[in-house]
Structure formats: C-alpha cells, structure tokens
C-alpha positions, 0 to 999 in steps of 0.5 A: 114619723109622727102619725095623727090618730084623732081619737087618741092624739091631743097634739099634732107635729107639723110636717116640713113644708106644710102651711097653716091652710093644709094643717087646718084642713087635715085637722078640721080645725082653724090654725091661725099662726105661722107654722114650721116643720116640727112644730107641735100644735094642740088638736082641738076637736071642738069644731064641726066642718060644715059646707055652706049652702046657698043663702046661708049666713053667719047668723043663720049658721049660729042659729042652726048650730046654737053658737054665737054669730061672732064665734062662727065669724072668728073661726072662719075669718069673716068669709062665707060663700056657697060650697065653702067649708066652714068651721063651726065651734061646738057648744 
C-alpha cells in the first residue's frame, strides 16, 4: 500500500472510498476535482492551514499573510467563519 511521506513525496495515490474533502484535509491542500480510488494527484506544499478567528475576513488574512484576497477566496470556496480551517496560499 502507498504511504504518503510529505517531505519526500510529490504525488499521492487516492485510496478507495476517499472523497475530495478527506484527501484535502489529509494533504493540507485544496483538492478541487472528482477523485476515484487509485488516482494519483500532485502534492502541493504551497499552502498553510489557518484556523479562522472571530472577525477575520479574506481581506484581513490576505494582509496578514501577504497574498491576494482573491487567492485566499479561491482556495477556500469563498466561505469563512470562526474556527474553520482555511487554506492560505504561500507567497
């Protein structure tokens, strides 16, 4: 069975029954496509996972992390609320 080692791997093999949300959470990156068992997808280490705080907005996060507001929105489907996990693109 394939095991992901983030420091050494550039690709990840999707396990049978995994959905995009599960893969996205385990890899710490957005996955925006239909997945099926055995599919191989690239691993992008270009994201930071951030837990949204009370009053944070896409704009405030873009200023805090030095990335565009649109990039943060796109990586997260335009949804933000306190305590949600957000993908922040690295510079």
